[in-house]
C-alpha positions, 0 to 999 in steps of 0.5 A, spaced: 569 542 399 567 536 394 575 532 397 571 534 404 564 530 401 567 523 403 571 523 409 565 526 413 561 521 410 567 516 412 567 520 420 560 519 420 557 512 418 563 509 423 560 514 428 553 511 427 557 503 427 559 505 433 553 507 436 549 501 434 554 497 438 554 502 444 547 502 444 548 493 443 553 494 450 548 497 454 543 493 451 544 487 455 543 491 462 537 491 459 533 484 457 537 478 456 535 474 451 531 470 455 528 472 462 530 470 468 524 468 473 524 468 482 519 466 486 519 467 493 515 468 500 515 475 503 513 478 511 513 484 516 508 488 519 503 493 516 500 499 518 494 502 516 494 510 515 487 513 516 482 518 520 483 514 527 487 514 532 493 519 531 498 522 537 497 529 539 495 536 535 491 537 530 490 529 525 497 530 520 496 524 512 502 519 513 507 518 518 506 522 524 500 519 527 503 513 526 499 509 531 504 502 532 501 499 537 495 498 532 502 494 527 499 487 524 503 481 520 502 483 513 503 475 508 505 473 502 508 470 496 511 473 488 513 471 482 518 476 478 521 476 472 527 479 470 530 481 463 535 483 466 539 484 472 537 491 472 530 490 472 525 486 474 518 485 474 514 482 480 506 480 481 506 479 488 498 477 493 499 479 500 494 478 506 494 482 513 489 485 518 489 493 519 487 495 525 486 502 528 482 505 534 482 513 539 482 509 545 489 508 545 491 517 544 495 520 549 491 525 551 495 532 552 489 537 551 491 538 544 486 538 538 487 529 540 482 530 545 474 530 541 479 524 537 480 521 543 473 522 544 470 519 539 472 513 540 471 510 534 475 504 531 476 498 526 478 491 523 479 492 516 482 485 512 485 487 506 487 482 500 490 485 495 495 483 489 499 488 485 503 488 480 510 493 481 517 494 477 523 493 480 529 498 478 536 497 480 540 503 477 547 501 480 546 495 476 549 500 471 556 502 474 557 496 476 564 491 473 560 485 472 553 486 474 551 478 471 556 476 479 551 476 484 555 473 489 555 477 495 553 484 492 548 489 495 542 491 490 538 497 493 532 498 488 524 503 487 518 500 487 511 502 483 506 499 480 499 498 481 495 494 486 488 491 487 486 490 492 479 487 497 478 490 504 473 490 509 472 495 515 469 491 522 467 493 528 466 491 536 459 491 537 458 491 544 450 488 546 445 490 550 447 484 554 454 486 555 458 480 550 460 483 544 462 480 536 465 482 530 461 486 525 460 489 518 460 495 517 459 497 510 452 493 510 451 499 516 451 506 512 455 510 518 455 515 514 447 514 510 452 511 505 445 511 500 440 514 503 435 518 499 435 523 503 444 523 503 444 523 495 451 524 495 453 520 500 454 514 495 456 507 497 464 505 497 467 499 493 470 494 497 474 492 492 479 498 489 485 500 486 492 502 489 499 505 487 504 502 490 511 505 492 517 505 496 524 503 496 528 496 498 534 492 498 536 486 495 542 482 499 545 475 495 547 470 498 549 465 492 546 465 484 540 462 486 538 465 493 537 472 496 534 476 500 531 484 500 527 489 505 521 492 502 519 499 504 512 499 501 506 505 502 500 505 498 497 510 494 489 508 496 482 513 491 477 511 497 476 514 503 473 508 507 478 503 508 476 505 515 469 506 514 471 514 516 469 518 511 466 525 512 461 527 517 456 524 522 448 523 521 442 522 526 438 517 529 434 517 526 436 516 520 437 508 522 431 509 524 427 511 518 433 506 513 433 498 516 427 500 520 425 503 527 425 498 533 430 494 528 437 489 531 439 492 525 437 500 526 441 500 533 446 495 532 448 501 526 446 507 531 452 505 536 457 503 530 456 510 527 457 515 532 462 512 539 463 518 544 456 516 547 460 510 550 465 515 552 460 519 558 453 514 557 448 518 558 450 525 556 450 527 549 457 530 547 459 536 543 461 535 534 458 529 534 451 530 532 449 530 524 453 533 520 459 534 525 466 531 522 466 525 523 472 524 518 478 528 514 475 526 506 480 530 504 485 524 506 484 518 503 487 513 506 494 509 505 496 502 507 504 501 508 508 494 509 515 494 511 517 487 509 524 481 510 523 477 502 528 471 501 527 468 494 530 463 489 532 464 482 529 458 477 534 455 472 539 460 475 545 459 474 552 465 473 552 463 465 545 459 464 540 465 464 543 466 455 545 473 457 546 476 452 554 478 451 558 485 448 560 484 441 566 483 440 568 489 438 568 491 444 
């Protein structure tokens, strides 16, 4: 037993040395000696997934009720730091406008009729700043991950962001003229009114969780383009200013003053069902009735084309860690 101990120690030490250098070799996929930087721009369609619009039947979350005709353009810039070809850390700044409208619903006689007659709409400018990680898993299978020329790389995206929004609606004045008005100050569902202590005012600046997938193509060691689809999970139901229930018209008179212009605007913007049949109070759109689905938070997504340029790029210009000579 004593004679076998040295051999066991030698084998253990050899295994430890091999493991150490194997980790160093694998480490080249995770970290460079010096990070690579990339700057770029992105542009593409974006859309709101909220309480407005949709298709036939009961309203659903995510793409089932996506209305392509409400698609708008998102634009942005980004800076990516790549500690390796396996990982990118991206800071993005984007702007877009999200829209939704009940009027576009195609009625087929189902539950969508109630949403159609609700007749609400919104326009919401969005400004966002996101910090995301890009994971390129297939890099681990590449023979030479530094050779980028004419290479495709799929990747996953996840991160955190902050965004600012401002829901607006079209107000029709008594003379027939139309103009956009900000909806949050009108407290369309009684937010902040003393008679509704459980309805708190919502913040126009919120956190989101961007996640998605993409694929990148390298025209050269310096220039690449990517197609990326990213959804944003949010923690607010008021991107479209629609959350839970209707309140009574008299609540606006009590809060803003009877006969005031603000009260008149608020009455119209919180309940446009009356415009479908003027002079007729349509059932299901009175105080306490459902105005939106409070259990489903709003989200929005984009499908972007990204074009990037590596700064100081070149096959061996970034101080890339090489495999140990032992291998």
